[in-house]
N, C-alpha and C positions, 0 to 999 in steps of 0.2 A: 193589121189584117193577117187573121191568123195560117200558117200554111196550108196548104188541102195537100192530102197521098190520097196517091195512085195506091190502089190495090193491085197486088200482080196476081194472078191464077197460076199457080208453081204446073209444072209441068210432073206428073201425079202417070201419066202412060205405062211407062214401065211398074207400074205397081198395079193395075192393072191388068195386065198380061203375066206377072207373076201369079197375082191369086186366082186367074184361070189356071195357068198352069195347076197352084195346089188340091185347086177342089176337082178339076180335070183328071189328074194321079187321083189322087181319096170316091172320087167315083167308078177310075175304074177299079180300086181294089176294091171297093163294094161287089160289084159285080164277077171278077174273078175268085168271089169267100162264093157268091151267091150258088157259083158256077161248080166250087169244089163241094159245098156245101150240099150240094145237091145229090150231087156224083157219090157222096161219100153215102146219105140217106137212102136212094136207090137198091149199094150194093147193099147194106141196112136191111132193109124190107126183103132183096132177096133170102139172104141169110133166115131172118126170123122165118121165110116161108118154105125154104129147106127145111127147116128144123119142122115147125111144123107139121108138114107132111113124113119126118121122118118119125114120128110119135106115133101116128095111126097108124 
């Protein structure tokens, strides 16, 4: 009769939490980038308004 082997599920919870942390870091950097870009866009729009008003 052939031997039966039991499959043992490996413990991968540490890798799950590492993946969650990496995704959270990437999302945080993306949100920070959006805020930085929005701030830069606002200052650019203010500059364009000032230049437009100066030429009138």
